Structure formats: C-alpha cells, structure tokens
N, C-alpha and C positions, 0 to 999 in steps of 0.2 A: 596462380603464378606468382602473385604478389606475396603470398604467404611463404612460399619456398624461398623467395629472395630475402624476405625479412629474416627467416631462420638462418640462411647462409650468412647474412651480414652479422647477425648476433653471434653466430658461431665463430666467425673470423675475429670479431672483436674480443670475445672471451678467450680464444686461443692466444691472441696477441697479448692480452693482459697477463695470462698465465705464463707465457714464455718470457715476458718482460720481468715479471716478479722473480722467476727462476734465474734468469741471466743477471738480474740485479744482485741477488744473493751471492752468486758465483763470483761476480766482479768485485763485490765488497770483500769477499773472503780471500781470493787469490790474486786478483789483478788490480791493485790499487792505482798504479800510475796510468795504465790505459783507461781505466774507469774515470779517473779524474780528467784525463784529456778528452774523452768522449763527452763527459758532462759539460766541460768547458766549451767544446765545439758546439754541442747542442744548444747551450744557453746563448752562445754567440749567434747561431743560426736563427733562433727565435727573436733575438733583439734586432737583427739586421732585416730590414723590411724587404729588400730585394730577394734575399735567400728565402725568407718566409713565403713570399709570393710564389717563388719557383717551386717550393715544396708543396704548397697548396695546389698549384696547377697540376703538378705531377700526380698527387693523390687524387685530384678530381678526374684527371684523364683515366687513371686506373679504375676508378669507380664507374665511370661511364662505359668503359670497355667491358667491365664485368657485368653491368646491367644489360648492355647490348648482347653480350654472349648468352645471357639467359632468356632474353625476351624476343628478339627479332628472328622469326622463323625463316627458313629458306622458302622462296616462292616455288609453287608447283610441286612440292614434296609432301607426300602423305606419309607421315612417320609411322602410323599404325600398319599400313601395308608393308612398308619396308621392315619393320620389326617382326612381322610374321614370317618373312622370308629369311631374315638374318637372325639366327638364334645364338646370340653371343652374350646372353645375360650373365654367363659365368665369368666373363672378362670385365664387363662394365656394369655399373649400377644404372638405374633408369635415368638419372640426370646426365650421365655421360653419353647416353644414346640420343640426346636431343639434337635435332637437326636445325641448327641455327647458322646465320650468316657468319658470325665471328668464330663459330666452331670449326670453320674450314682452316683457319690459321694461315700458315705460309705455304701450304702444299701447292695451291695453284700457282703461286709466284715461282716456286722452285721448278715446277713442271714446265712452266712457260720458258724459264731460263734454259732448262735442259733441251727443250724442243728447239729453241732458237740456236743453241750451240751446235746441235746436230745438223740443223738445217743450214747453218753457215758453212759447214764442211761440204755439204752436198750442193748448195745453190751458190753459184759464183757472185751474183749481186750482193747477197748477204755477207759473203766473205769479204768483198771489197768494203762494205760498210764497217765490218768488224775491224779491219786494218786501215780504214780510211781516215783516221784521226778523230778528233773530238766530235765533229759534226756527224760522222757515221755512227759513232757509239751512242750519241744522243738519239738518233733515229732508231737504233737497235733497242735502246731502253724503252722508247715510246712503243715500239712493236711488242716488247715484252709485257708492258702494262696492258696493252689492248688484248693480247692473248690471255693474260691473267684474268681479266674481266670476263672473257668468253668462257674460260674454264670454270 
C-alpha cells in the first residue's frame, strides 16, 4: 500500500513539474503581463506569512485527504467478494475499485438531503421544521448529518 502511495505522489509531483514548465514557456511567449502579475502575486504570497500559512494548511489538508482516500478501508466490506460479483474492470482500473471511506465522497450526504426533502413533503412535523425558521432548519440539518452517517 505504501509503495502505491509513493508512486502516486511521485507521479503527481512530476506531472505538476511538467505542466509548470510548459505553462511557464507559454506564459513567457504569449502572456507577458498576466505572467508578471501572477509572478508578483506569488512572490507576495510567499513573503506574507499569513497567506503562506494558509497555503500550507490547504496543501496539507489535500495531502491528508488523498492519503486517507487510499488507506482507510470501509469496515465490514470484503473487496475481493464484491469484485467477483461486479465485473466492471473495463470501466475502472484496480485503484478506482478500492473500497475506502473517503471514496464514498458526497453521495451519502446528497442521498440524505434528498430523503429528508421527500420526507418533509410527506411528514407534517418535518414540513413544520423546514418552514419553521432558523431553529427548524438547524434541526433538519442535524438530522441530515445523522442520516448521512447511517448511509
């Protein structure tokens, strides 16, 4: 698992360097003014300690999410059994078929929102919560999060 992660990180860094070099040549050739402005903005961001801290925090969060996406498996899920029944290797490579917690994405949240919206039409107390002001909407959001965790 660590070897795959290392390969992916090196690949992303090399691709980033490659695209940086290409974009640098294009900017130098065709877009002198925006390139100068971007260079000035970047140098200002590096000198400003608050902006630098925010950039580092953002990059750190993205790295943590990427590592968690690769490493934390879903509990009670046997990926080998599921992959035998679902034969979709022609659509996904083996890394996309990994069953991990962060691989779920936003689908459970969207499903919970949809369920509560439909339920608020059918169940009068939920409808009153929906139109009951800020306190009702806060309760409905809490219920949405609870249903999301259950899904």
